[in-house]
N, C-alpha and C positions, 0 to 999 in steps of 0.2 A: 504493500500500500504506500501511496505517496503522501506522507504526513505533511511534508513541506508544502505540497501543492494543495493540500486539504485545509491547512490552517488559514491561509489568506482567503480561501474560498468561502469560509464561514465568518471570517473576521471582517471582511469588506462590507457585507450587508448588515452585520451586527453593529459596526461602528458608524457606518455611513447611513 
């Protein structure tokens, strides 16, 4: 699994 690619994937909509 790509954790590095998953982190920003859920962080962008969460913060934005």
